[in-house]
C-alpha positions as CSV (number, residue, x, y, z in Angstrom):
1,T,37.8,-58.5,-31.1
2,K,37.7,-62.0,-32.5
3,L,39.2,-65.0,-30.7
4,K,42.1,-66.5,-32.8
5,L,42.8,-70.2,-32.4
6,K,46.1,-71.8,-33.1
7,G,46.1,-73.4,-36.5
8,D,43.2,-71.3,-37.8
9,K,43.8,-70.6,-41.5
10,S,41.5,-67.6,-41.8
11,S,43.3,-64.7,-43.4
12,S,43.3,-61.6,-41.4
13,H,42.6,-58.5,-43.5
14,K,43.7,-55.2,-42.2
15,K,41.2,-52.5,-43.0
16,H,42.6,-49.8,-45.3
17,K,42.4,-46.6,-43.3
18,K,44.1,-44.5,-46.0
19,N,40.9,-44.0,-48.0
20,R,38.9,-42.9,-45.0
21,K,41.7,-40.6,-43.9
22,R,41.8,-39.0,-47.4
23,E,38.1,-38.5,-47.4
24,R,38.2,-36.7,-44.1
25,E,41.1,-34.5,-45.2
26,A,39.2,-33.6,-48.4
27,A,36.1,-32.8,-46.5
28,S,37.9,-30.6,-44.0
29,A,40.1,-28.9,-46.6
30,G,37.3,-26.3,-47.2
31,P,35.6,-25.4,-50.4
32,S,37.2,-25.9,-53.7
33,F,36.9,-22.6,-55.5
34,D,36.4,-22.4,-59.2
35,E,37.9,-19.0,-60.0
36,Q,36.0,-18.6,-63.3
37,D,32.7,-19.5,-61.7
38,M,33.3,-17.1,-58.8
39,E,34.0,-14.2,-61.3
40,L,30.7,-15.0,-63.1
41,H,28.7,-14.8,-59.8
42,G,30.3,-11.8,-58.1
43,G,32.6,-13.7,-55.8
44,W,30.1,-16.4,-54.7
45,W,31.0,-20.0,-55.1
46,T,29.3,-23.4,-55.3
47,V,28.9,-25.5,-52.2
48,D,30.3,-29.0,-52.5
49,N,29.0,-30.6,-49.3
50,F,26.5,-29.9,-46.5
51,D,29.2,-28.7,-44.0
52,Q,29.9,-25.7,-46.1
53,I,26.4,-24.2,-45.8
54,K,26.9,-21.5,-43.2
55,N,26.0,-17.9,-42.7
56,N,25.0,-16.0,-45.9
57,I,23.9,-18.1,-48.8
58,S,22.2,-17.6,-52.1
59,I,20.2,-20.1,-54.1
60,E,20.6,-19.9,-57.8
61,L,17.9,-21.2,-60.1
62,G,18.4,-21.1,-63.9
63,N,21.0,-18.7,-65.3
64,S,22.0,-16.1,-62.6
65,S,18.5,-15.9,-61.1
66,Y,18.4,-16.2,-57.4
67,I,15.6,-16.9,-54.9
68,M,14.5,-13.6,-53.4
69,A,12.8,-12.9,-50.1
70,L,9.7,-10.7,-50.0
71,D,8.6,-8.5,-47.1
72,T,5.6,-10.8,-46.7
73,G,7.8,-13.7,-45.7
74,L,7.4,-15.5,-49.0
75,F,10.1,-16.4,-51.5
76,T,10.1,-15.8,-55.2
77,L,12.5,-15.9,-58.1
78,G,14.4,-12.7,-58.7
79,V,15.4,-11.1,-62.0
80,P,18.4,-12.5,-63.9
81,H,21.7,-10.8,-63.3
82,A,24.5,-9.9,-65.7
83,D,27.8,-11.9,-65.6
84,G,30.1,-10.8,-62.8
85,E,27.1,-9.5,-60.7
86,G,26.4,-11.2,-57.4
87,P,23.0,-11.6,-55.7
88,D,21.2,-8.5,-54.4
89,P,20.8,-8.2,-50.6
90,T,17.2,-9.4,-50.8
91,E,18.5,-12.6,-52.5
92,Q,21.0,-13.3,-49.7
93,L,19.6,-15.6,-47.0
94,T,21.1,-16.7,-43.7
95,A,21.4,-20.4,-43.3
96,I,20.9,-21.9,-39.8
97,V,21.9,-25.5,-39.3
98,V,19.1,-27.4,-37.6
99,S,20.4,-30.9,-37.8
100,E,22.9,-33.0,-39.8
101,T,20.7,-32.9,-42.9
102,K,18.5,-29.8,-42.5
103,I,18.9,-26.1,-42.5
104,A,16.5,-23.2,-41.8
105,L,16.6,-20.1,-44.0
106,K,16.2,-16.6,-42.6
107,S,15.6,-13.6,-44.8
108,G,16.7,-10.0,-44.0
109,Y,13.1,-9.1,-43.2
110,G,12.2,-9.4,-39.6
């Protein structure tokens, strides 16, 4: 805290906590689902922030093409899917949170 002296004319600003409170509420409200986008991707939705990356994820590149795990441990780009079709099981990866900014990806192989 700052020492206040009698007769000091400095204006005391109160910090606006509403903005920070609204940001926290928006972040903890969960994912914002776009129904039309979910229908195009077989019930899968877009992640808005890092905290939503948990459990099974799929990474889309291009138009309905997902990163696919091979049995050799490598990743490649899978074939494009039709609208309304989600990723195949080989295109679904498990995300493990390593730190606040990093994740590890595990495939279904091994």
